[in-house]
DSSP file (Angstrom, degrees, kcal/mol; ACC not computed):
  #  RESIDUE AA STRUCTURE BP1 BP2  ACC     N-H-->O    O-->H-N    N-H-->O    O-->H-N    TCO  KAPPA ALPHA  PHI   PSI    X-CA   Y-CA   Z-CA
    1    1 A X     >        0   0    0      0, 0.0     4,-2.7     0, 0.0     5,-0.2   0.000 360.0 360.0 360.0 -26.3  113.4   84.2  111.9
    2    2 A X  H  >  +     0   0    0      1,-0.2     4,-2.6     2,-0.2     5,-0.1   0.910 360.0  49.6 -59.6 -42.8  114.7   83.0  115.3
    3    3 A X  H  > S+     0   0    0      2,-0.2     4,-0.9     1,-0.2    -1,-0.2   0.893 111.5  49.0 -65.1 -39.2  111.8   80.6  115.8
    4    4 A X  H >4>S+     0   0    0      2,-0.2     5,-1.7     1,-0.2     3,-0.6   0.930 113.7  45.6 -65.2 -44.4  112.2   79.1  112.3
    5    5 A X  H ><5S+     0   0    0     -4,-2.7     3,-1.7     1,-0.2    -2,-0.2   0.888 108.8  57.2 -64.5 -37.8  115.9   78.6  112.9
    6    6 A X  H 3<5S+     0   0    0     -4,-2.6    -1,-0.2     1,-0.3    -2,-0.2   0.718 100.2  59.0 -65.2 -20.8  115.2   77.2  116.3
    7    7 A X  T <<5S-     0   0    0     -4,-0.9    -1,-0.3    -3,-0.6    -2,-0.2   0.444 126.4 -98.5 -87.5  -0.1  113.0   74.6  114.7
    8    8 A X  T < 5S+     0   0    0     -3,-1.7     2,-0.4     1,-0.3    -3,-0.2   0.442  81.1 133.6  98.9   0.3  115.9   73.3  112.7
    9    9 A X      < -     0   0    0     -5,-1.7     2,-0.6    39,-0.1    -1,-0.3  -0.731  56.0-130.8 -87.2 130.3  115.1   75.1  109.4
   10   10 A X  E     -a   48   0A   0     37,-2.6    39,-2.7    -2,-0.4     2,-0.5  -0.717  25.4-161.4 -79.9 118.1  118.0   76.9  107.8
   11   11 A X  E     -a   49   0A   0     -2,-0.6     2,-0.6    37,-0.2    39,-0.2  -0.913   5.5-163.1-109.1 123.8  116.9   80.5  107.0
   12   12 A X  E     -a   50   0A   0     37,-2.7    39,-2.9    -2,-0.5     2,-0.6  -0.925   6.7-156.0-106.2 120.3  118.9   82.5  104.5
   13   13 A X  E     -a   51   0A   0     -2,-0.6     2,-0.6    37,-0.2    39,-0.2  -0.869  12.0-178.8-100.5 122.8  118.2   86.2  104.6
   14   14 A X  E     +a   52   0A   0     37,-3.5    39,-2.1    -2,-0.6     2,-0.7  -0.870  10.4 171.4-120.5  94.9  119.0   88.1  101.4
   15   15 A X  E     -a   53   0A   0     -2,-0.6    39,-0.2    37,-0.2    37,-0.1  -0.910  14.7-159.8-112.3 115.6  118.3   91.8  102.0
   16   16 A X        -     0   0    0     37,-2.9     2,-1.6    -2,-0.7     3,-0.1  -0.121  49.1 -70.0 -74.8-178.1  119.3   94.3   99.4
   17   17 A X        +     0   0    0      1,-0.2    38,-0.2    38,-0.1    -1,-0.1  -0.612  63.0 162.8 -77.5  91.1  119.7   97.9  100.1
   18   18 A X        -     0   0    0     -2,-1.6    -1,-0.2     1,-0.2    36,-0.1   0.558  30.5-154.3 -89.6  -8.2  116.1   98.8  100.7
   19   19 A X        -     0   0    0     -3,-0.1     2,-0.4     2,-0.1    -1,-0.2  -0.213  48.6 -17.2  69.0-161.7  116.9  102.1  102.5
   20   20 A X        -     0   0    0      1,-0.0     2,-0.3     6,-0.0     3,-0.0  -0.642  68.9-152.6 -81.1 131.7  114.5  103.6  105.0
   21   21 A X        -     0   0    0     -2,-0.4     2,-0.1    92,-0.1    92,-0.1  -0.781  25.3-101.8-103.6 147.0  111.0  102.3  104.9
   22   22 A X    >>  -     0   0    0     -2,-0.3     4,-2.5     1,-0.1     3,-0.6  -0.439  41.4-115.9 -57.9 141.5  107.8  104.1  105.8
   23   23 A X  H 3> S+     0   0    0      1,-0.3     4,-2.4     2,-0.2     5,-0.2   0.878 113.5  49.9 -53.1 -44.1  106.9  102.7  109.3
   24   24 A X  H 3> S+     0   0    0      1,-0.2     4,-2.0     2,-0.2    -1,-0.3   0.855 112.1  48.5 -66.7 -32.7  103.6  101.1  108.2
   25   25 A X  H <> S+     0   0    0     -3,-0.6     4,-2.7     2,-0.2    -1,-0.2   0.903 110.7  50.9 -71.3 -41.1  105.4   99.4  105.2
   26   26 A X  H  X S+     0   0    0     -4,-2.5     4,-2.4     2,-0.2    -2,-0.2   0.907 111.8  46.9 -61.6 -42.5  108.2   98.1  107.5
   27   27 A X  H  X S+     0   0    0     -4,-2.4     4,-2.7    -5,-0.2     5,-0.2   0.920 112.3  50.3 -65.7 -43.3  105.7   96.6  110.0
   28   28 A X  H  X S+     0   0    0     -4,-2.0     4,-2.2    -5,-0.2    -2,-0.2   0.931 112.2  47.4 -60.6 -45.2  103.7   95.0  107.1
   29   29 A X  H  X S+     0   0    0     -4,-2.7     4,-2.5     2,-0.2     5,-0.2   0.929 112.4  49.6 -61.5 -45.7  106.8   93.5  105.7
   30   30 A X  H  X S+     0   0    0     -4,-2.4     4,-2.7     1,-0.2    -2,-0.2   0.931 112.6  46.4 -58.8 -47.9  108.0   92.2  109.1
   31   31 A X  H  X S+     0   0    0     -4,-2.7     4,-2.4     2,-0.2    -1,-0.2   0.849 111.1  52.2 -67.8 -34.2  104.6   90.6  109.9
   32   32 A X  H  X S+     0   0    0     -4,-2.2     4,-2.7    -5,-0.2    -1,-0.2   0.936 112.4  45.4 -66.4 -45.4  104.3   89.0  106.4
   33   33 A X  H  X S+     0   0    0     -4,-2.5     4,-2.6     2,-0.2     5,-0.2   0.923 112.5  52.4 -61.7 -43.6  107.8   87.4  106.8
   34   34 A X  H  X S+     0   0    0     -4,-2.7     4,-1.9    -5,-0.2    -2,-0.2   0.928 113.5  42.1 -58.7 -47.5  106.9   86.3  110.4
   35   35 A X  H  X S+     0   0    0     -4,-2.4     4,-2.4     2,-0.2    -1,-0.2   0.899 112.9  53.0 -68.7 -40.6  103.7   84.6  109.2
   36   36 A X  H  X S+     0   0    0     -4,-2.7     4,-1.8     1,-0.2    -2,-0.2   0.917 111.7  45.8 -61.6 -42.8  105.3   83.1  106.2
   37   37 A X  H  X S+     0   0    0     -4,-2.6     4,-2.3     2,-0.2    -1,-0.2   0.859 109.2  55.4 -68.9 -34.2  108.0   81.5  108.3
   38   38 A X  H  X S+     0   0    0     -4,-1.9     4,-2.5    -5,-0.2    -2,-0.2   0.918 108.3  49.0 -60.6 -42.4  105.5   80.4  110.8
   39   39 A X  H  X>S+     0   0    0     -4,-2.4     4,-2.9     2,-0.2     5,-0.8   0.871 107.7  54.3 -65.5 -36.6  103.7   78.5  108.0
   40   40 A X  I  X>S+     0   0    0     -4,-1.8     4,-1.3     3,-0.2     5,-0.6   0.944 111.9  44.7 -59.9 -47.2  107.0   77.0  106.9
   41   41 A X  I  <5S+     0   0    0     -4,-2.3     4,-0.2     1,-0.2    -2,-0.2   0.918 121.1  38.8 -63.2 -44.7  107.6   75.6  110.4
   42   42 A X  I  <5S+     0   0    0     -4,-2.5    -2,-0.2    -5,-0.2    -1,-0.2   0.855 133.5  10.8 -76.0 -37.4  104.0   74.4  110.8
   43   43 A X  I  <5S+     0   0    0     -4,-2.9    -3,-0.2    -5,-0.2    -2,-0.1   0.668 108.7  67.7-122.4 -20.7  103.2   73.0  107.3
   44   44 A X  I  << -     0   0    0     -4,-1.3    25,-2.5    -5,-0.8    26,-0.2   0.731  68.9-145.5 -87.9 -21.9  106.1   72.7  104.9
   45   45 A X      < +     0   0    0     -5,-0.6     2,-0.2    -4,-0.2    -4,-0.1   0.912  48.2 164.5  51.9  41.9  108.4   70.0  106.3
   46   46 A X        -     0   0    0     -6,-0.6    -1,-0.2     1,-0.1    22,-0.1  -0.506  44.1-163.0 -91.3 157.0  111.1   72.2  104.9
   47   47 A X  S    S+     0   0    0      1,-0.3   -37,-2.6    -2,-0.2     2,-0.3   0.599  79.5  28.3-103.9 -22.8  114.8   72.1  105.5
   48   48 A X  E     -a   10   0A   0    -39,-0.2    19,-1.8   -37,-0.0     2,-0.3  -0.995  56.9-174.8-144.5 143.8  115.6   75.5  104.1
   49   49 A X  E     -aB  11  66A   0    -39,-2.7   -37,-2.7    -2,-0.3     2,-0.5  -0.994  11.8-152.7-135.8 144.6  113.8   78.9  103.7
   50   50 A X  E     -aB  12  65A   0     15,-3.0    15,-2.4    -2,-0.3     2,-0.5  -0.976   5.5-166.5-119.7 128.7  115.0   82.0  101.9
   51   51 A X  E     -aB  13  64A   0    -39,-2.9   -37,-3.5    -2,-0.5     2,-0.4  -0.963  12.3-178.2-112.2 124.6  113.8   85.5  102.8
   52   52 A X  E     -aB  14  63A   0     11,-2.9    11,-2.6    -2,-0.5     2,-0.4  -0.981  11.8-172.5-128.8 141.5  114.6   88.2  100.4
   53   53 A X  E     +aB  15  62A   0    -39,-2.1   -37,-2.9    -2,-0.4     2,-0.3  -0.997  19.6 154.7-127.8 130.2  113.8   91.9  100.5
   54   54 A X  E     - B   0  61A   0      7,-1.8     7,-3.6    -2,-0.4     2,-0.3  -0.993  41.0-117.5-155.3 147.9  114.5   94.2   97.5
   55   55 A X  E     + B   0  60A   0     -2,-0.3     2,-0.3     5,-0.2     5,-0.2  -0.691  29.4 179.9 -81.1 139.7  113.3   97.5   96.0
   56   56 A X  E >   - B   0  59A   0      3,-2.8     3,-1.5    -2,-0.3     2,-0.3  -0.863  59.8 -55.1-142.4 105.5  111.8   97.2   92.6
   57   57 A X  T 3  S-     0   0    0     -2,-0.3    -1,-0.1     1,-0.3    65,-0.0  -0.467 123.5 -12.9  61.7-124.2  110.6  100.4   91.0
   58   58 A X  T 3  S+     0   0    0     -2,-0.3    55,-2.5    -3,-0.1     2,-0.3   0.129 125.7  71.3 -95.0  20.5  108.2  102.0   93.5
   59   59 A X  E <  S-BC  56 112A   0     -3,-1.5    -3,-2.8    53,-0.3     2,-0.5  -0.900  72.1-123.5-137.8 164.4  107.8   99.0   95.7
   60   60 A X  E     -BC  55 111A   0     51,-3.3    51,-2.8    -2,-0.3     2,-0.6  -0.929  27.1-151.2-101.9 123.8  109.4   96.7   98.2
   61   61 A X  E     -BC  54 110A   0     -7,-3.6    -7,-1.8    -2,-0.5     2,-0.5  -0.881  11.5-171.1-100.7 121.3  109.3   93.1   97.2
   62   62 A X  E     +BC  53 109A   0     47,-2.9    47,-3.0    -2,-0.6     2,-0.4  -0.954   8.3 179.4-112.6 124.1  109.2   90.6  100.1
   63   63 A X  E     -BC  52 108A   0    -11,-2.6   -11,-2.9    -2,-0.5     2,-0.5  -0.991  14.0-178.0-133.2 130.8  109.7   87.0   99.2
   64   64 A X  E     +BC  51 107A   0     43,-2.6    43,-2.7    -2,-0.4     2,-0.4  -0.987  14.2 173.4-125.9 119.7  109.7   83.9  101.4
   65   65 A X  E     -BC  50 106A   0    -15,-2.4   -15,-3.0    -2,-0.5     2,-0.3  -0.958   7.7-169.8-127.4 144.1  110.4   80.6   99.6
   66   66 A X  E     -B   49   0A   0     39,-2.1    39,-0.5    -2,-0.4   -17,-0.2  -0.844  28.8-133.0-128.5 168.5  111.0   77.1  101.1
   67   67 A X        +     0   0    0    -19,-1.8    37,-0.2    -2,-0.3   -18,-0.1   0.022  67.9 118.9-105.9  25.2  112.1   73.7   99.9
   68   68 A X  S    S-     0   0    0    -20,-0.2    36,-0.9    37,-0.1   -23,-0.2   0.185  84.2 -75.1 -79.1-160.8  109.3   71.9  101.6
   69   69 A X        -     0   0    0    -25,-2.5   -24,-0.1     1,-0.2   -25,-0.1   0.596  63.7-142.6 -79.4 -11.5  106.5   69.7  100.2
   70   70 A X        -     0   0    0    -26,-0.2    35,-0.2    33,-0.1    -1,-0.2  -0.054  43.9 -32.3  73.3 177.8  104.4   72.6   98.9
   71   71 A X        -     0   0    0     33,-0.4     2,-0.7     2,-0.1     5,-0.0  -0.396  57.8-128.6 -72.8 145.8  100.6   72.7   99.0
   72   72 A X  S    S-     0   0    0     -2,-0.1     2,-0.4     3,-0.1    -1,-0.1  -0.847  70.5 -31.0 -93.8 116.7   98.6   69.5   98.7
   73   73 A X  S    S+     0   0    0     -2,-0.7     3,-0.1     3,-0.0    -2,-0.1  -0.631 113.2  12.6  85.1-131.2   96.0   69.8   96.0
   74   74 A X  S    S-     0   0    0     -2,-0.4     3,-0.1     1,-0.2     0, 0.0   0.274 103.6 -40.5 -74.3-163.4   94.3   73.1   95.2
   75   75 A X  S    S-     0   0    0      1,-0.1    -1,-0.2    23,-0.0    23,-0.1  -0.270  73.0 -95.3 -63.4 148.4   95.2   76.6   96.1
   76   76 A X        -     0   0    0     21,-0.2     2,-0.3    -3,-0.1    -1,-0.1  -0.339  44.3-171.1 -66.6 143.8   96.3   77.1   99.7
   77   77 A X        +     0   0    0     -3,-0.1     2,-0.2    -2,-0.0     3,-0.1  -0.913  24.7 101.2-130.7 158.9   93.7   78.2  102.2
   78   78 A X  S  > S-     0   0    0     -2,-0.3     4,-2.0     1,-0.1     5,-0.2  -0.616  72.2 -90.3 143.3 160.0   93.9   79.3  105.8
   79   79 A X  H  > S+     0   0    0      1,-0.2     4,-2.7    -2,-0.2     5,-0.2   0.795 116.9  61.9 -69.0 -28.8   93.8   82.3  108.1
   80   80 A X  H  > S+     0   0    0      2,-0.2     4,-1.9     1,-0.2    -1,-0.2   0.939 108.5  41.0 -63.0 -47.1   97.6   82.8  107.9
   81   81 A X  H  > S+     0   0    0      2,-0.2     4,-2.5     1,-0.2    -2,-0.2   0.916 115.1  51.4 -68.1 -42.6   97.5   83.5  104.2
   82   82 A X  H  X S+     0   0    0     -4,-2.0     4,-2.5     1,-0.2    -2,-0.2   0.908 109.4  51.4 -59.8 -40.8   94.4   85.6  104.4
   83   83 A X  H  X S+     0   0    0     -4,-2.7     4,-2.3     2,-0.2    -1,-0.2   0.890 109.4  49.5 -62.8 -40.0   96.0   87.6  107.1
   84   84 A X  H  X S+     0   0    0     -4,-1.9     4,-2.4     2,-0.2    -2,-0.2   0.902 110.5  50.6 -66.1 -40.2   99.1   88.2  105.0
   85   85 A X  H  X S+     0   0    0     -4,-2.5     4,-2.6     1,-0.2    -2,-0.2   0.937 112.7  46.1 -61.3 -46.5   96.9   89.3  102.0
   86   86 A X  H  X S+     0   0    0     -4,-2.5     4,-2.0     2,-0.2    -2,-0.2   0.877 110.2  53.9 -64.9 -37.5   95.1   91.7  104.3
   87   87 A X  H  X S+     0   0    0     -4,-2.3     4,-0.5     2,-0.2    -1,-0.2   0.926 111.1  45.8 -62.3 -45.0   98.4   93.0  105.7
   88   88 A X  H ><>S+     0   0    0     -4,-2.4     5,-2.9     1,-0.2     3,-1.3   0.930 112.9  50.0 -63.6 -45.2   99.7   93.7  102.2
   89   89 A X  H ><5S+     0   0    0     -4,-2.6     3,-2.0     1,-0.3    -1,-0.2   0.823  97.2  69.5 -62.5 -31.4   96.4   95.4  101.2
   90   90 A X  H 3<5S+     0   0    0     -4,-2.0    -1,-0.3     1,-0.3    -2,-0.2   0.726 107.6  37.6 -63.0 -20.4   96.4   97.6  104.3
   91   91 A X  T <<5S-     0   0    0     -3,-1.3    -1,-0.3    -4,-0.5    21,-0.3   0.181 127.9 -95.1-113.2  15.3   99.4   99.4  102.8
   92   92 A X  T < 5S+     0   0    0     -3,-2.0    -3,-0.2     1,-0.2    -2,-0.1   0.661  86.3 122.1  84.7  17.1   98.2   99.3   99.2
   93   93 A X      < -     0   0    0     -5,-2.9     2,-0.3    -6,-0.2    18,-0.2  -0.303  52.6-126.9-104.3-173.3  100.2   96.2   98.2
   94   94 A X  E     -D  110   0A   0     16,-2.0    16,-2.2    -2,-0.1     2,-0.4  -0.894  12.4-159.0-131.4 160.8   99.5   92.8   96.9
   95   95 A X  E     -D  109   0A   0     -2,-0.3     2,-0.4    14,-0.2    14,-0.2  -0.985   3.9-171.3-145.7 133.0  100.5   89.3   97.9
   96   96 A X  E     -D  108   0A   0     12,-2.8    12,-2.9    -2,-0.4     2,-0.4  -0.955   7.4-178.5-119.7 143.0  100.6   86.0   96.0
   97   97 A X  E     +D  107   0A   0     -2,-0.4     2,-0.3    10,-0.2   -21,-0.2  -0.995  25.2 100.7-142.7 135.3  101.2   82.6   97.6
   98   98 A X  E     -D  106   0A   0      8,-2.1     8,-3.1    -2,-0.4   -28,-0.1  -0.987  66.0 -28.2 175.0-171.9  101.5   79.2   96.0
   99   99 A X  E     -D  105   0A   0     -2,-0.3     6,-0.3     6,-0.2     5,-0.1  -0.290  59.6-120.6 -64.3 144.6  103.8   76.4   94.9
  100  100 A X    >   -     0   0    0      4,-1.2     3,-1.5   -34,-0.1    -1,-0.1  -0.415  24.6-109.7 -78.7 160.9  107.3   77.3   93.8
  101  101 A X  T 3  S+     0   0    0      1,-0.3     3,-0.1    -2,-0.1    -1,-0.1   0.849 119.8  31.1 -60.4 -35.7  108.6   76.5   90.3
  102  102 A X  T 3  S-     0   0    0      1,-0.5    -1,-0.3     0, 0.0     2,-0.1  -0.061 131.1 -77.5-114.8  32.8  110.8   73.8   91.6
  103  103 A X  S <  S+     0   0    0     -3,-1.5    -1,-0.5     1,-0.2   -34,-0.1  -0.414  90.9  74.0 102.2-179.6  108.7   72.7   94.5
  104  104 A X  S    S-     0   0    0    -36,-0.9    -4,-1.2   -37,-0.2   -33,-0.4  -0.308  83.4 -70.1  71.8-157.5  108.2   74.1   97.9
  105  105 A X  E     - D   0  99A   0    -39,-0.5   -39,-2.1    -6,-0.3     2,-0.4  -0.987  37.9-159.4-140.0 143.8  106.0   77.1   98.6
  106  106 A X  E     -CD  65  98A   0     -8,-3.1    -8,-2.1    -2,-0.3     2,-0.5  -0.991   5.6-168.0-132.1 132.6  106.6   80.8   97.8
  107  107 A X  E     -CD  64  97A   0    -43,-2.7   -43,-2.6    -2,-0.4     2,-0.4  -0.986  13.0-178.0-115.0 125.2  105.0   83.9   99.3
  108  108 A X  E     -CD  63  96A   0    -12,-2.9   -12,-2.8    -2,-0.5     2,-0.4  -0.982   2.8-177.7-128.7 121.8  105.6   87.2   97.4
  109  109 A X  E     -CD  62  95A   0    -47,-3.0   -47,-2.9    -2,-0.4     2,-0.5  -0.938  12.1-160.3-116.0 140.4  104.4   90.6   98.5
  110  110 A X  E     -CD  61  94A   0    -16,-2.2   -16,-2.0    -2,-0.4     2,-0.5  -0.975  14.5-174.1-119.2 115.1  104.8   93.8   96.7
  111  111 A X  E     -C   60   0A   0    -51,-2.8   -51,-3.3    -2,-0.5   -18,-0.1  -0.936  22.7-124.3-114.4 123.9  104.4   96.8   99.0
  112  112 A X  E     -C   59   0A   0     -2,-0.5     2,-0.4   -21,-0.3   -53,-0.3  -0.310  22.1-140.6 -66.5 150.2  104.4  100.4   97.6
  113  113 A X        -     0   0    0    -55,-2.5     8,-2.1     8,-0.1     2,-0.2  -0.888  14.5-119.3-111.7 142.7  106.8  102.8   99.1
  114  114 A X  B     -E  120   0B   0     -2,-0.4     6,-0.3     6,-0.2     2,-0.1  -0.535  27.4-131.6 -76.8 143.6  106.1  106.5   99.8
  115  115 A X    >   -     0   0    0      4,-3.3     3,-1.9    -2,-0.2    -1,-0.1  -0.299  35.0 -89.3 -86.1 179.6  108.2  109.1   98.0
  116  116 A X  T 3  S+     0   0    0      1,-0.3    -1,-0.1     2,-0.1    -2,-0.1   0.760 125.5  59.9 -63.1 -25.1  109.9  112.0   99.6
  117  117 A X  T 3  S-     0   0    0      2,-0.1    -1,-0.3     1,-0.0     3,-0.1   0.517 118.8-108.8 -82.4  -3.9  106.8  114.2   99.1
  118  118 A X  S <  S+     0   0    0     -3,-1.9     2,-0.1     1,-0.4    -2,-0.1   0.373  83.4 110.0  96.0  -5.3  104.8  111.8  101.2
  119  119 A X  S    S-     0   0    0      1,-0.1    -4,-3.3    -5,-0.0    -1,-0.4  -0.468  79.5 -85.3 -94.8 172.5  102.7  110.4   98.4
  120  120 A X  B     -E  114   0B   0     -6,-0.3    -6,-0.2    -2,-0.1     2,-0.2  -0.595  43.0-128.5 -76.3 136.1  102.8  106.9   96.9
  121  121 A X        -     0   0    0     -8,-2.1     2,-0.4    -2,-0.3    -8,-0.1  -0.536  20.6-147.1 -81.0 153.9  105.4  106.5   94.3
  122  122 A X    >   -     0   0    0     -2,-0.2     3,-1.4     1,-0.1   -63,-0.0  -0.959  18.3-141.4-124.2 139.1  104.3  105.0   91.0
  123  123 A X  T 3  S+     0   0    0     -2,-0.4    -1,-0.1     1,-0.2   -66,-0.0   0.616 103.2  64.1 -70.4  -8.5  106.3  102.8   88.6
  124  124 A X  T 3         0   0    0    -66,-0.0    -1,-0.2     0, 0.0    -3,-0.0   0.370 360.0 360.0 -97.1   2.6  104.6  104.7   85.8
  125  125 A X    <         0   0    0     -3,-1.4    -2,-0.1     0, 0.0    -4,-0.0   0.443 360.0 360.0  88.6 360.0  106.2  108.1   86.7
């Protein structure tokens, strides 16, 4: 976030009580946020970005949204987004990236969290 702030973008961090994360999930979340903010700096012409982390059922939801110009034309392409998708998949998660409802660009990853027994928790019980 320091590099994004250093570029003049106001970064708002909204981190709920996510508790202790499995190390691989924490690293995946960190790298996804890092790449998403790098993309904001490089491509968005944004003034503001919001990073939010929250538990939702059996997963960690990581969201990075900006107020920039959003994607031009079709779906976004590039190695940065592909890398974020692969990072999410590496821990059994998913990642969506695209235009925000009111403009800008939004990256949302849902990363499963391990339960106390060491297995993946399921929202289905």
